C-alpha positions as CSV (number, residue, x, y, z in Angstrom):
1,X,-12.1,40.9,32.0
2,X,-13.2,43.7,29.0
3,X,-16.8,42.2,28.6
4,X,-17.6,43.0,32.5
5,X,-15.6,46.3,31.8
6,X,-17.2,47.0,28.3
7,X,-21.1,47.2,28.3
8,X,-22.3,45.1,25.4
9,X,-25.9,44.4,25.9
10,X,-27.6,41.6,25.2
11,X,-27.9,42.2,20.6
12,X,-24.2,42.7,21.7
13,X,-23.6,38.8,23.4
14,X,-26.1,37.6,21.0
15,X,-23.5,38.6,18.0
16,X,-20.5,37.2,19.8
17,X,-22.4,33.8,20.6
18,X,-23.5,34.0,16.6
19,X,-19.5,34.4,16.3
20,X,-18.5,32.0,18.3
21,X,-20.9,29.4,17.0
22,X,-19.6,30.3,13.3
23,X,-15.9,29.9,14.3
24,X,-16.8,26.3,16.0
25,X,-18.9,25.4,12.3
26,X,-15.1,26.7,10.6
27,X,-13.9,24.3,12.5
28,X,-16.0,21.2,11.8
29,X,-16.3,22.0,8.1
30,X,-13.0,22.4,8.4
31,X,-12.3,18.8,9.6
32,X,-14.6,17.8,7.2
33,X,-12.9,18.7,4.3
34,X,-9.4,17.5,5.2
35,X,-10.8,14.0,5.9
36,X,-12.5,14.4,2.2
37,X,-9.2,15.3,0.9
38,X,-7.2,12.9,2.5
39,X,-9.7,10.3,0.8
40,X,-9.5,11.8,-2.4
41,X,-5.6,11.4,-1.9
42,X,-5.7,7.7,-1.2
43,X,-8.5,7.1,-4.1
44,X,-6.0,9.1,-6.3
45,X,-3.0,6.7,-4.9
46,X,-5.7,3.9,-5.4
47,X,-5.6,4.2,-9.5
48,X,-2.4,5.0,-9.7
49,X,-0.4,2.6,-7.6
50,X,-3.2,-0.2,-8.3
51,X,-5.8,0.2,-10.1
52,X,-4.4,1.8,-13.4
53,X,-1.3,-0.9,-13.5
54,X,-3.5,-3.9,-13.1
55,X,-5.7,-2.3,-16.1
56,X,-2.6,-1.8,-18.3
57,X,-1.0,-5.3,-17.3
58,X,-4.6,-7.1,-18.2
59,X,-4.8,-4.8,-22.0
60,X,-1.1,-5.6,-22.2
61,X,-0.5,-1.7,-23.2
62,X,1.9,0.9,-21.8
63,X,0.9,4.0,-23.1
64,X,-2.5,5.8,-23.5
65,X,-4.0,9.1,-24.6
66,X,-7.3,10.4,-23.6
67,X,-8.0,13.3,-26.6
68,X,-10.0,17.1,-25.0
69,X,-13.4,17.4,-24.3
70,X,-14.5,20.3,-23.8
71,X,-12.2,22.3,-21.0
72,X,-10.2,19.0,-20.3
73,X,-7.0,19.4,-22.0
74,X,-6.0,16.1,-23.7
75,X,-3.8,12.8,-21.4
76,X,-1.8,11.1,-21.4
77,X,-1.2,8.1,-19.2
78,X,2.2,5.7,-19.1
79,X,3.2,3.1,-16.7
80,X,6.8,3.1,-15.7
81,X,8.2,1.3,-12.8
82,X,8.1,2.3,-8.8
83,X,10.3,2.0,-6.2
84,X,10.3,4.6,-2.4
85,X,11.4,3.8,0.4
86,X,10.7,5.9,3.6
87,X,11.8,5.4,7.0
88,X,9.2,7.7,8.8
89,X,10.3,10.1,11.8
90,X,7.2,9.7,13.2
91,X,7.5,5.4,14.0
92,X,8.1,4.6,17.2
93,X,11.0,3.7,18.2
94,X,10.9,-0.4,18.3
95,X,9.7,0.2,14.3
96,X,12.9,1.7,13.2
97,X,15.0,-0.2,15.2
98,X,12.9,-3.7,12.9
99,X,13.6,-1.4,10.2
100,X,17.7,-0.2,11.1
101,X,18.4,-3.8,11.4
102,X,17.3,-5.2,8.6
103,X,19.3,-2.4,6.5
104,X,22.1,-3.7,8.5
105,X,21.1,-7.6,7.8
106,X,20.9,-6.4,3.2
107,X,24.4,-4.9,3.8
108,X,22.9,-1.2,4.1
109,X,24.7,-0.2,6.9
110,X,26.8,2.5,5.1
111,X,23.9,4.3,4.1
112,X,22.7,4.8,7.3
113,X,23.3,7.7,9.6
114,X,24.4,7.7,13.4
115,X,23.5,10.9,15.4
116,X,24.7,10.8,18.9
117,X,23.7,13.8,20.9
118,X,25.7,15.0,24.1
119,X,23.8,17.1,26.7
120,X,26.9,18.9,28.9
121,X,26.3,21.7,31.8
122,X,27.1,25.3,31.1
123,X,30.7,25.9,31.4
124,X,32.0,22.2,30.7
125,X,33.6,22.9,27.2
126,X,37.2,21.6,28.3
127,X,34.5,18.3,28.6
128,X,33.2,18.7,25.1
129,X,36.9,18.7,23.8
130,X,37.5,15.4,25.9
131,X,34.3,13.6,25.0
132,X,34.4,14.8,20.8
133,X,38.3,13.0,21.3
134,X,37.4,10.1,23.5
135,X,33.7,9.9,23.5
136,X,33.6,6.4,25.2
137,X,36.4,7.1,27.5
138,X,34.1,9.5,28.9
139,X,31.6,8.6,31.0
140,X,28.8,10.9,29.6
141,X,25.7,9.5,29.1
142,X,24.3,9.7,25.6
143,X,21.9,9.3,23.2
144,X,22.5,7.4,19.7
145,X,19.7,7.6,17.1
146,X,19.7,6.5,13.4
147,X,18.9,8.2,10.3
148,X,18.4,7.6,6.8
149,X,17.5,10.0,4.2
150,X,14.5,9.0,2.1
151,X,16.4,9.5,-1.1
152,X,19.6,7.5,-0.4
153,X,17.3,3.8,1.2
154,X,15.1,4.1,-2.3
155,X,18.1,4.2,-4.2
156,X,19.1,1.3,-2.2
157,X,16.6,-0.4,-2.7
158,X,16.0,-0.1,-6.4
159,X,20.0,-0.7,-6.4
160,X,19.1,-3.9,-4.4
161,X,16.5,-4.8,-6.9
162,X,18.6,-4.0,-10.0
163,X,20.7,-6.5,-8.7
164,X,18.4,-9.3,-8.3
165,X,18.1,-9.2,-4.6
166,X,14.9,-10.3,-3.4
167,X,13.0,-8.2,-0.7
168,X,9.5,-10.0,0.5
169,X,6.9,-8.3,1.7
170,X,7.7,-8.7,5.1
171,X,11.3,-6.9,4.4
172,X,9.5,-4.0,2.2
173,X,7.3,-3.2,5.3
174,X,10.1,-3.2,7.4
175,X,12.0,-0.2,6.0
176,X,8.9,1.9,4.5
177,X,9.5,0.5,0.7
178,X,7.0,0.0,-1.4
179,X,8.4,-1.1,-4.9
180,X,5.5,-1.9,-7.6
181,X,4.5,-0.3,-10.8
182,X,3.1,3.7,-11.3
183,X,0.8,4.9,-14.3
184,X,1.1,8.4,-14.2
185,X,-0.7,11.3,-16.9
186,X,0.5,14.0,-18.0
């Protein structure tokens, strides 16, 4: 080992230990800051999507301004409709299945991309061409997955809403959708 080959002496070893402790403490500080950032983002979302929309509704307003104060610029807040839907890649397979089943039931199968992956051995180019023509007849084990871009899904959910299709809380949750109001501050 390099440390065995170089005599760093006790002072050198203590310096290394001090830097190692600093490195450990940095990891802890970074983790703490990331937790704080996450909590701040959640609070910001609560304000934008729940607290301010409820207060705007209670006051019967759609827009409100705040004048500049000291170094803080003036700002204007306006309420608008909000809709977003996403089937997250990190969802468990069973939750994804429920989401795609719900899309099928809503008549939205046409927005879903189907991905089929086939693994072949080297030198099986002829087999690859045959599979491309007739996958089912090739007796090749394959995997199928389904995917829908969040923008496409969001647009479909907005369209359903605009056509008057009722989506209850369970349906929205199953497809990762939120529909409501948001107050955006500029």
